[in-house]
Each structure stands twice: as C-alpha cells, then as structure tokens.
N, C-alpha and C positions, 0 to 999 in steps of 0.2 A: 730162729736159732734155738737149739736146745739149751737149757739152763746150764748144763755142765760146760758147754762150749763158751758160753758167756763168762762164766766164772773163771775158766782157764785164762782168759785174757786179763781178768781183774786181778788174779793173784799170782802172776808170773814172778817167781822168786828172784829173777835177775833184776826186776824193776822195783823191788820192794826194798826201802831203806831200813837199816837196823842200827841199834846201839844198845849198850848195856847201862841199866840203872840199878845200882846195888840195893836200893831200898825204895824205889818208886817215889811216892809223893811226900815222904817224911822230911822233916827239916834236916839240915845238914848235921846239926848236933846230935840227931837221933840215929843217923846212919851207921850201922855196925860195920866194922872192918871185915871184909871177907877173910876166911882162913887162907893160908898159903896155898894148900892144894886147890882151892876153888879159884884163887887168882891165877895159878898156873894153868888150871883147866880152861879158863877164859882166854888166856894167851894162846894156848894150843888151838882153841876154836878159831881165833882170829887168824892163826897161821895156817889153817886147813889141816892141822894134825888131829884128825877125828879119832884115830885109834888111841893116841896118847891121852886126849881129853877124856874119852870114855873110860880108859883105864884108871885115871884119877877119880873120876866121878863115881865109879862103881864101888869105891872104897869109903864113900861118904855116908854119914848116918842118915837115917830116914826120919828122924825127929831132931828138935833143937833149932837154934837160931839159923844155922847154915842150911837146913834141909830145904826151905823153899827155893833158895837160890841154886842149890845143887840140882833140884828137879827142873828148874827153868833151863839151866845150862844143858842138862841132858836133852831136854826138848829141842833146844837150838842145834845141838850136834846132830841129833836124829833128823832135824829139818834139813840141814845141809846134805845129809845122806839120802834125802827124799824118802825117808821111812816114816810116812804120815801117821800111821796108827800108833807107832811107838812115840812119836813126837806129841801127839794128842794126849796119850796116857800120861806122859811126864809133865806136860803143861797143865793138865787137869789137877795133878797132884800139887803143883806149885800153887795154883789158884785155891785149892782146898786149904793149904797150909797158911797162905797169906792172901786172903781175898781182897785186901785193900790196896794191892800193888797194881798200878796202872799197866805197867809193862807185862806183868804175868798174863793179864787178860788179853793184851795185844798179841802176845805170841800164841796163846791158845786160839785166838781168832784166826791168825795166819795159818796154823796147822790145820784147823778145820776147813779153811778155805781151800787149801791145797788138796785136801782129800775130796771135797766137793767138786773140784774141777775135774776129777777123774772117776767120779761115781755115776751110777745109773741116775736117771731123772728123778725118781722118787727119793732116793737116798740123798742126792745132791740138794734137793729142796729142803729137807730137814737140816742138813748140815749148813746150808747157806743161812737159814734163820738163826742157827746157833752162832755162826760167824758174825752176823750183824749184832746180835746181843753182846758178844764179847768185845767187839770194837766200840760199841756205844758205852759199855761199861768202863773200858779203858779211858775214854775221853771224859766220862763223868767224873772219874777219880782224879784226873789231872787234865784240866782244860788247856794246859800249855804243852802237852805231850804232842809235838808236831808230827811224829811218826804215826801215832794213833789217829790224829785228825786226818792226815793224808790217806791212810788206809780206809778209814770210815768214808771219807769223800769219795774215794774210788769205788767203794762198794755201792754207795748210793747212786753213783753215776751209771754203774753197770747193771744194777739189779732192777727188776721190774717192781711195780708198786706192791704186788702181791707178797713180795719178800721184804717190804719196807723201804725200797729204793725210790729214787726219783731225782730228776735233774735239779728241781728247786732245792731239795735237801743238799745236794752236792754243792750248789752254788752258796748256800748258807755256810757250809763247811769252809769253802774257799775264803770267805770273809773272815771267819775265825782264824784261819791259817795266816792271813795277812798280818795278824797281831804277833805271831810267833815265828813264822818262817816264810818270807815273802817268795823265795824261789819255788818252794813246794806249792804255794798258792797259785803262782803263775802257771806251773805245770798242770795243776788240776783244772784251772780255767781253760788251758789249751786243750786238755782231754775232753772237756765238756763241749767246747766249740767244735772240735773235730767230730765228736759223736753227733753233733747237731748238723753236720755237713757244712759248717761255716769255716772252710779251710783257710781263708785269708786271716780271719780272727785267730784261728788255732796257731797258724804260723807266727803271727805277731806275738802271741803269748809265749810260745816256746822260745822265740828269739830274745824276749825280755829276760828269760831265765838264764841266758848265756852271758849276762853282764859282766860281773866281776865277783871277787870273793872266793871262798873255798868251795862253793857249790857251782862254780862256773863250768867245770868239766862235766858235771852231772847234767847241767843245762844243754850242753852240746849233744849228749847222748839222747836226750829227749827230742831235740831238734832233728838229729839224724834218724831216729826212729820214726818220727813223723814223715820225713822225706822217703824213707823205705816203704812205709805203708802207701804213700802216694805214688810209688815207683818212679820217684825222681832220683835215680840212682847216682847221678853225677853230683847233685847237691848233697846227697847223703854221704858220699866219699869226702867231699869238701868239709862237712861238719866233723866227720871222723878225724880227719887231719888236724882239725882244731883241738880235738881231744888229745891227740898226740902232742900238740904244741904246748898244752898246759903242763904236762909232765909233773903234776903236783905231787909232792911227797907226803900226801895226807890220804886218808881213807877215800874221800870222794874222788880224788884223782886216780887212785889205784883201781877203784870199782869202775870208774869210767873207761879205763883202758880195757878191762875185762869185758864190759858190755859193748864197747865199741867194736872189739874183735868179734864178739858174738854176732853183731849186725852184719859185719862183712862175711862171716861164715854163712849165715842164714841166706844172704843174698848172692852168695858165691862171687863176690867182688874182691879183688886185690888180696888174695889169700896170703901172699907174702907179708903184707902189712899186718894182717891179722896175726900171723905167727910172731912178728916182731913186737906187737903190742902185748901179747901174752907173755913173751919172754921178758919184756921190760917189767910187766907186772910181777912176775915170779921172782925176778932178781931185785926188785925194790924193797923198800921198808914199810910199804903201806898196804899190806894185805889185810883182808877183812872177811868175816863170815859171809858178808853179802856177795862175795866173789870167791867161793871155796877154791883154795889153791889146788886141791887134788882134782877138781874138775877142770881147772885151767891146764893142769898137766895132761889130762885125758884129751882135751881139745887140741892141745899142741901136738900130742902124739899123732892124732888123725891128720892134722895139717902137715906134719912132717912126712908122713906117708904119701900124702897127696903131692907134696912138693919134691918127692923122689929121695928122701933121706930116711931110709928104714932104720939105720942105726940110731939116729937121734930119736926116732919114733919109739923104738924100744926102751931107750933111756927114759923118756917121758912117762911111758906106760908104767915102767918099774917104779918111778918116783911116785906116781899116783897110787899104785897098789900098796906101797910102803906106808902111805899116809892114811888111807882109808880102805882097808881090805873088804869092808862090807858094802862098798858102794857099787850099785848095779848101774852101769852107764847106758843102759838100753834106751831109757827115755831121752837122755841127753843126745845120744846118737841119732835118735829118730828126729829130733828137733833141728840138729845141726849138720846132719850128713849132706 
C-alpha cells in the first residue's frame, strides 16, 4: 500500500475527535477569557457556520493575547472546509505564537496529516514525519490530552517504522489512554487487533466501548464501522440502529448520528434511515465541528435526490451554500456517492 493511502485511513476527519482548550496546559487561574468575537467564532464553528466564523476571525488582530487562539480557530474552520494548505498555515501561526499549547500542536498535526493523505509519495513522507512530531509534542505538553494520545496512537498503528510508527508504540499509547479515556483506549486496542487480523479480539474491544456514558454512541459507530469493513452489513445496520437509539443531546451523540449516516451512505444501505439521522442531527442542539453541518446538508441533499425529493434536495443544497460558500464538495461526493 502506498503511504498516502495508509495515511488516508489514519486521518479520516469523520473519525477524528475534537474539542477546544482555550489555553492548553495552563492552570485554570491562568486561562484568559476569550474575547466576545472569538467566543462567537467558536460557536459558529460548532454550528457549521464557516462563513460567519471566518468573517469574525478576519477582523482579529495578528498579535496580542487573542492572536494564537484566533489563528487556531481559523485553522479549524479551514480544516472543516478541507482547505488543508490554509489550515496548515493558520495552525503554524498559532504554534509560533504559543508553542506551549498542546492543542495547537495537535491541530497542526491533524492538518498536516490530511494533506499527507492526498499528497504524492515523497511529499506524503515528509508531511507524515512532521505529523508525528506535532502529535508527539502535543502529548509531551499535556500527558492527559486524550485526543492527542488517541491521534498519536492511531498514527503509530498505521505508520511504518521508517516514519516512527509501530504496533508496540500504539499499544503503549493505549495504556496511557486507559488513565484518561477508557473508551478511546478500547477503540485503539480494537483497531490494533483488527490490523493484526485478530477479528474476534477487535470485535470484543469495540463492543466494550459501547458500554455506557456519554461516549456510548461513539462506541456504536466504531463497532458499526468494524462490521462494515468485515462486510457484515446486517450487523452494521443493527449497530447503527443502536446509535439512533441513544439520541444523546450531547456532542458525541450528535457526531454519532452524522457518522452513522455516513456508514449507511458509503455501504448503500437503508438510505431513508441515513436521511433521517442527518435530519435529526441538523435539527438537534448538539452540532459539532467534528460533523460540519454544511456537509450534513450537502449529504442530505444528495440523499433527497436519490429518494425522489428534488425540492427538499434543493433546499438542503441552498442551506449548505449559505453556511460555507467556499466548500468544494467534490471529495465528499467521491467518498459518499
């Protein structure tokens, strides 16, 4: 397998978890309060309002206490728009301004990884090495940053030794994750077992992640994805129905609806249910940058056309365009057509 193909699996934005840390590893008493425009821009990012967020962020100063966060938020909006070069540039600026922030390094690593997944072999090799460095720096700065640990573990699992990867390294990260985020640790161990062709162990780990708590819906997504890869499509649909059953009014539940719909679309199974899941996500109060609302509208527009409702399709298309006019859905259409 070419390196770019390997990395494409490792850095799928739909499976990558996200959160905002206003000031990284600093103590709570040291965390500055973000300005009102930055707080509003973050809320726009969460709601999928990319145009509004960029409008607010474009007016922010390039120096001062707010500048690193503003650059990080620009990076994350560009990331949702799949504009990898612009995302990298903004994240590099955030790291330059505040190099001790774990999350800023994490987001730079994510943007680099996405570009690596689409680059030529030689370019991907260089970008992948930078990706690893940024993930490792994020973990070094905050050993309890579960998202950084999960992304680093996934990189180690996927990447060959020449890039600093390795299964043993991934297993060590899973042990560290056990201390801060057990569901993510179970998912990583499931991925390792699956990569090692130990499908029984992988299924057991993924099932453990569906136990209870706010991450339950995310666990069902991981299990459903495993069944899809094994072409156990009836089991996949059953797992997706469990996602619908959680109906959690929190971000993990909302993202699970989005991701579960994506699995149904990719496997061309129960498109009516996929449409309903996207509608539930868009009408709910748990939107997240992990599941950009404008992409949800785009996907729903395609589903409505397939289901014979062109009027609704046009309405969804217009909603997406109003939220993110710079978004080019070509890659998403290629993945989910």
